[in-house]
C-alpha positions as CSV (number, residue, x, y, z in Angstrom):
1,M,34.4,-19.4,-13.7
2,T,36.7,-17.1,-11.8
3,I,36.4,-13.4,-11.5
4,S,39.2,-10.9,-10.8
5,L,39.2,-8.1,-8.3
6,T,38.5,-5.6,-11.0
7,T,35.2,-7.2,-12.1
8,P,33.2,-6.0,-9.1
9,A,35.1,-2.7,-9.3
10,M,33.5,-2.0,-12.7
11,L,30.1,-1.8,-11.0
12,F,31.1,1.2,-8.8
13,P,30.5,3.9,-11.4
14,A,27.2,2.4,-12.6
15,V,25.8,2.0,-9.1
16,S,27.0,5.4,-8.1
17,L,25.3,7.0,-11.1
18,L,22.1,5.0,-10.5
19,L,21.9,6.2,-6.9
20,L,22.5,9.8,-8.0
21,A,19.6,9.4,-10.5
22,Y,17.4,7.9,-7.9
23,T,18.2,10.7,-5.5
24,N,17.3,13.3,-8.1
25,R,14.0,11.6,-8.7
26,F,13.3,11.6,-5.0
27,V,14.1,15.3,-4.6
28,T,11.9,16.2,-7.6
29,L,9.0,14.2,-6.1
30,A,9.5,15.7,-2.7
31,S,9.3,19.2,-4.2
32,L,6.1,18.3,-6.0
33,I,4.6,16.9,-2.9
34,R,5.5,20.0,-0.9
35,N,3.8,22.3,-3.5
36,F,0.4,20.6,-3.1
37,D,-2.1,22.7,-1.2
38,P,-4.4,20.5,0.9
39,E,-7.2,23.1,0.8
40,H,-7.4,22.9,-3.0
41,S,-7.8,19.1,-3.3
42,T,-9.7,17.7,-6.2
43,E,-10.2,14.2,-7.4
44,S,-7.4,14.7,-9.9
45,T,-5.1,15.9,-7.0
46,Q,-6.0,12.9,-4.9
47,Q,-5.1,10.5,-7.8
48,Q,-1.8,12.4,-8.3
49,I,-1.1,12.1,-4.6
50,A,-1.8,8.4,-4.6
51,N,0.7,8.0,-7.6
52,L,3.3,10.1,-5.8
53,R,3.0,7.9,-2.7
54,K,3.6,4.8,-4.8
55,R,6.5,6.4,-6.6
56,I,8.2,7.6,-3.3
57,Y,7.8,4.1,-1.9
58,L,9.3,2.5,-5.0
59,I,12.2,5.0,-5.1
60,R,13.0,4.2,-1.5
61,R,13.1,0.5,-2.4
62,M,15.2,1.3,-5.5
63,Q,17.7,3.2,-3.3
64,E,17.8,0.4,-0.7
65,A,18.4,-2.2,-3.4
66,G,21.1,0.0,-5.0
67,V,22.9,0.5,-1.7
68,I,22.7,-3.2,-0.8
69,S,24.2,-3.9,-4.3
70,F,27.0,-1.4,-3.7
71,C,27.8,-2.9,-0.2
72,L,27.7,-6.5,-1.6
73,C,30.1,-5.3,-4.3
74,V,32.5,-4.1,-1.7
75,V,32.2,-7.3,0.3
76,S,32.8,-9.3,-2.9
77,M,36.0,-7.3,-3.6
78,M,37.2,-7.9,0.0
79,A,36.5,-11.7,-0.4
80,L,38.3,-11.7,-3.7
81,Y,41.2,-9.8,-2.3
82,W,41.6,-12.4,0.5
83,N,41.5,-15.2,-2.1
84,Y,38.1,-16.4,-1.3
85,D,37.2,-16.7,-5.0
86,L,34.1,-18.9,-4.7
87,I,32.5,-16.8,-1.9
88,G,33.5,-13.6,-3.7
89,G,31.8,-14.8,-6.8
90,Y,28.6,-15.7,-5.0
91,I,28.5,-12.4,-3.2
92,F,29.1,-10.6,-6.6
93,A,26.2,-12.5,-8.1
94,A,24.0,-11.4,-5.2
95,S,25.2,-7.8,-5.9
96,L,24.1,-8.2,-9.5
97,A,20.7,-9.6,-8.4
98,C,20.1,-6.5,-6.2
99,L,21.1,-4.2,-9.0
100,L,18.7,-6.0,-11.3
101,Y,15.9,-5.7,-8.8
102,S,16.7,-2.0,-8.4
103,L,16.4,-1.5,-12.2
104,F,13.2,-3.5,-12.3
105,L,11.7,-1.1,-9.6
106,S,12.9,1.8,-11.7
107,V,10.9,0.6,-14.7
108,R,7.8,0.2,-12.4
109,E,8.3,3.7,-11.1
110,I,8.6,5.1,-14.6
111,N,5.3,3.4,-15.5
112,I,3.6,4.9,-12.5
113,S,5.0,8.3,-13.5
114,C,3.4,7.9,-16.9
115,D,0.1,7.1,-15.3
116,A,0.4,10.2,-13.2
117,L,1.0,12.3,-16.3
118,D,-2.1,10.7,-17.9
119,V,-4.1,11.8,-14.8
120,H,-2.8,15.3,-15.2
121,L,-3.5,15.4,-19.0
122,K,-7.1,14.3,-18.5
123,N,-7.7,17.9,-17.3
124,F,-6.9,19.2,-20.7
125,K,-9.4,18.8,-23.5
126,V,-7.4,18.7,-26.7
127,D,-8.5,17.1,-29.9
128,F,-5.6,14.8,-30.6
129,K,-6.5,14.2,-34.3
130,N,-6.6,17.9,-35.1
131,S,-3.5,18.8,-33.2
132,T,-1.4,16.2,-35.1
133,K,-2.6,17.4,-38.5
134,K,-1.3,21.0,-37.9
135,R,2.3,19.8,-37.7
């Protein structure tokens, strides 16, 4: 199977948007972390901080995999431009693998985010059965 120069070029907008979304997640988490007061630490706060640490670590790895994918995409385009079709195809496949890894990490980060919300919601005592009947 041969790929043209435009095939890796199609990844540019997707990877760029993913990196922007990852950066937005990082900025939001950094803001949350900065708002924690170490003097008002509870068990719930400690659990939230542990979740935030995991999420920051995952977001960093997501960003790294996304940037590597982007760089490999550029190298793939260069190889294809210089008529190294086989090498360019393999490099493009590696770029796709890095992108897939980044997306996998994104799903893991979302799951940890949901766990963090569960920790926060445990502080609220709401009767779920009665609250759904009112709607």
